C-alpha distance (Angstrom), angle and dihedral (degrees) to the residues before:
residue distance angle dihedral
X1 . . .
X2 3.78 . .
X3 3.80 125.6 .
X4 3.84 93.7 -108.8
X5 3.82 91.4 56.4
X6 3.77 92.6 46.3
X7 3.79 93.4 49.6
X8 3.82 90.6 45.1
X9 3.84 87.8 53.9
X10 3.77 89.2 54.0
X11 3.83 102.7 36.9
X12 3.83 96.0 39.1
X13 3.82 99.9 63.7
X14 3.77 92.5 37.2
X15 3.80 94.1 53.6
X16 3.82 91.4 40.0
X17 3.82 91.2 53.5
X18 3.81 94.6 46.2
X19 3.82 90.4 45.7
X20 3.80 90.7 53.1
X21 3.77 90.1 45.0
X22 3.82 92.5 52.6
X23 3.83 90.0 50.9
X24 3.83 96.0 43.6
X25 3.83 100.8 35.3
X26 3.81 104.1 25.1
X27 3.83 93.4 153.6
X28 3.81 91.0 52.8
X29 3.82 91.8 54.2
X30 3.80 91.8 45.2
X31 3.83 88.6 52.8
X32 3.81 90.1 51.8
X33 3.79 89.8 51.9
X34 3.79 92.7 47.8
X35 3.81 93.0 46.7
X36 3.85 91.5 47.2
X37 3.81 93.5 53.8
X38 3.84 89.4 55.5
X39 3.79 93.0 52.6
X40 3.81 105.8 71.8
X41 3.79 94.9 179.1
X42 3.82 90.6 52.7
X43 3.83 89.3 50.5
X44 3.80 90.2 51.1
X45 3.81 92.5 49.2
X46 3.81 90.9 47.0
X47 3.85 88.0 50.9
X48 3.80 92.8 51.4
X49 3.81 93.7 45.8
X50 3.81 92.7 45.5
X51 3.80 91.9 49.3
X52 3.82 93.0 49.3
X53 3.80 95.2 44.1
X54 3.79 91.0 44.0
X55 3.81 90.6 54.0
X56 3.79 92.2 46.7
X57 3.78 90.8 48.1
X58 3.81 92.8 50.4
X59 3.80 92.3 45.6
X60 3.84 91.4 55.5
X61 3.83 97.6 35.7
X62 3.78 124.6 25.9
X63 3.83 98.8 137.7
X64 3.83 121.1 141.7
X65 3.82 102.3 -172.7
X66 3.82 119.5 106.3
X67 3.82 126.7 8.2
X68 3.79 97.4 -88.8
X69 3.84 91.2 49.2
X70 3.79 90.0 49.0
X71 3.78 93.6 49.9
X72 3.82 92.8 46.5
X73 3.83 91.7 48.5
X74 3.80 90.8 45.6
X75 3.82 90.9 53.8
X76 3.79 91.1 55.3
X77 3.80 92.3 49.9
X78 3.78 91.8 43.9
X79 3.81 91.0 51.6
X80 3.78 90.2 51.1
X81 3.84 91.9 47.1
X82 3.81 92.6 48.5
X83 3.82 91.4 49.3
X84 3.82 90.5 49.0
X85 3.81 90.6 49.1
X86 3.81 91.7 49.9
X87 3.86 89.9 49.4
X88 3.85 98.2 41.1
X89 3.80 106.1 29.9
X90 3.82 111.2 16.2
X91 3.84 92.7 158.0
X92 3.78 89.3 56.9
X93 3.78 90.3 51.2
X94 3.80 89.6 51.9
X95 3.78 92.5 49.4
X96 3.79 91.6 47.8
X97 3.79 89.5 51.4
X98 3.76 92.0 48.8
X99 3.84 89.2 50.8
X100 3.82 91.0 50.5
X101 3.80 90.8 53.0
X102 3.81 94.4 46.5
X103 3.81 91.3 45.9
X104 3.78 89.6 53.0
X105 3.80 89.3 -122.8
X106 3.82 95.0 139.7
X107 3.80 95.3 87.5
X108 3.77 90.9 47.1
X109 3.78 90.5 52.1
X110 3.81 88.5 50.1
X111 3.79 91.4 53.3
X112 3.81 92.5 47.4
X113 3.80 89.6 49.6
X114 3.79 90.4 48.7
X115 3.79 91.4 53.9
X116 3.80 95.4 44.7
X117 3.79 92.6 44.5
X118 3.77 92.7 49.1
X119 3.81 92.0 47.6
X120 3.81 93.7 48.7
X121 3.83 91.2 45.4
X122 3.79 89.0 51.7
X123 3.84 91.4 48.7
X124 3.81 92.5 45.7
X125 3.79 99.2 46.5
X126 3.82 108.6 18.5
X127 3.82 106.9 20.4
């Protein structure tokens, strides 16, 4: 099994489940976000874990060939970027999250996650 397939098998179901959760239990996920922004130590720990996992992910998979490889590589870079933003500019992250809630972008994010998660699950298990 190649690394792209393995990572699709991991990322796909995770993103699919969170996307479904965002669509079905939007208020629960908004509460998680609001609670996280109040816990500065939790934000710092998330930042450190996201940076470390993002670097590991990029080190094992930084391939930009077909669509599944591009998505998997993008997820590693996005995780690293998000971790860096949480570590370097947490107030910006909070403002961006507030904007997303006010702009009603949360359901759109849930739908995008649903599509990406379903695609990666398909690639990982059926493709």
